[in-house]
Structures are given as C-alpha cells and as structure tokens.
Steps between C-alpha positions, in 0.01 A plus 500: 500500500337392179124464528559142387753427779293563814532237769247436775571669832142531622156358445431214263702363209304321231684342209284286273729536201248687286448783748758608756434699816757644737483763772795724584498825695121540471499430125289206389639412157288290263687373196320337208738218414423330170760688293506245217127562457540876548329460838165419338233414758379147541252377762772431754652849471157660519419325827845561649499874427161544667607291799830682542338844482238392754775369729700822467190696598498324839878500558611793718855450375391609151461875454504523120445238230712511183408279206748436220591234245803278451682512170449732206124554535261593777213285374352392169157475664296180496672184384398422140467127572254574780299736279478236227385242753234736634334507158384145576374578850131519577367847575483412871865391495602819319308718746660325798852532358448863399371597842808353666722702263292813560545450873878497457496849346258632760708356785799704385291810429325492838809425711508762777879532487682693224589300190763559232516330160863503382501386138729453203457356155170367370181564697197344334132454587470388860852621569379851421209432735742436787686822421177699493379340824816608685522842668829599337650372175853547372653357187828495314529665159461166324160437661214455253132431557231340287136425572474234234191310611282602204763360265449165668124521470446579869466817709702651789197482725666414832769767473276771352402667832867551589610606152216754477580635847870533412481663157138617471220366285597701190855365480381153598259494205783554254745247635245231587355518148823525300727272699789715379830524684541765769863592559632626832471866404135463398426291809641785710301761308167326548561406863570128479853564630585762761869501417745373239857417593813362342568131552804582716281719724218248540583384853595848618168638375306236691710577807430872475126440480517269800688770692226751419225259607673426828478868595124451545335346804389142429143564616488827307605322179219248543247774576616709204446210259157431642405867478609532137309189401186635668506841329660432161176445309248635751302822452622784721184536704415543869551131577851494355589827676388352831678171434832674432463702821434180693811334354738777604336528842539126559870487415582818692399316814742208448841467671670533160 
C-alpha cells in the first residue's frame, strides 16, 4: 500500500482536513494535509499534531508512528501569514504561542514509540524540526532542506535542540546562519536523513524499516529510546555506568 492510502483497522482515526491520522497494522500514520500551502503549519495544525502524537502514545494499537506530507512537499515550516501576524503580538502572546509550538516538537521527540519521518520535496524551517525530532528519517532524491529563519529576521529557536542533536553543532552553525539549500545527498552526509530512496521505492523503503522495527520487542524499543536519551550527552562516569546496568537488569526481568 501507498503510505498515503492507509485505512483505519485499529485504534483511532482523526481527520480534521489539515492533519490526517490513520492506524493500520500497528502503523500510526500522520499526514500533513495542506498541500496547496506546502503543508505549512498554522495554529490548528500545530495543536492537532501534538494531540495526535499524544494520543498515539497511549494507543496500544499503535506500534510505530510515521509522519509524512501530502502533495509535493513535506512542509514549508511555519505559515507566513501567521508569522506576519505574530509581529503585532505582545511579547506575552508571542511567548505563549511559541511555547505551544515548542511543545509540539518535544511531543514528537519524546514519544516512547519509534517514529519515522518519510519526506519528499521541500522541507523548510519547522518541517526540518519535525524530521530531526523523529528517530528515523528517509527522503526521496528530490528532498531539499532549508533553515531559512534568519532570512526572515527570526531564528530557528524551537527546532534548534533537535537540529543540533541530529547533525551536530558544527554543521548546524553553517546551515542555520546561511539558510542555504541542503539537497538530499548533503542531508544524508550530515545525518539529517538516514536514507535516500527513489520516488518509486518510497513506500517499500518505509515498509522495510517498519519490518525491521517490528523484529524488536515493544517494551525493549521503548527502553532503548529512553536509554539513548539518558546517555547521549551525559558524561561517562560512575552514575551513568550504574544507570545503564540498572536499565538492562530491569528489562531482563520482564516477560518480554
């Protein structure tokens, strides 16, 4: 099946028009669905994505979450009309709106279940943040990225933790400051994409990754993500050594 043709056979179906959610054979598929606007985020999409991810976290029918975009682009990032309007907000209004958006990225990043970003076409600003927040990212050869915030007189503050974690601070400095285009090959080289595929192989590539993930025990996948997050930027000292020993001891004792 195409990743855009999944039908619900388990769990919850949410279809607001701007964001679609369907569950099929343990796959929770989130589709950004404003193709005429290149799936640019507005307030409604922001809230829906966070709510859907939070719902998927609690749904036992969902084993893996895949996020993709309808049409020729994954996401152009924040909607320009919304950004223009925010210039007239008070600081308190801007802080409140920004924190809600920041929560959306963190909700995806902190989801215990595995996540895959399956992207094609243009990926800009916040769209790149979603890709970086996912565990695994694949893109077609026509995928391009830009972190263009500085060209709009703003900064990629909310996505910066995920971008830096994905590609490292050194690479992030270049692309955050220049706003230049990153093609699929460069995105793969710096770690923003794990794999590049042909358009005709897009669905099969997602399917292969799902097959690999389903070889792991569900509880082990959750524990593995938690363990990586705990050690990724921690000093390797006695406390981290003991914590890793505790983690493996705890899961060894489970039925799985």
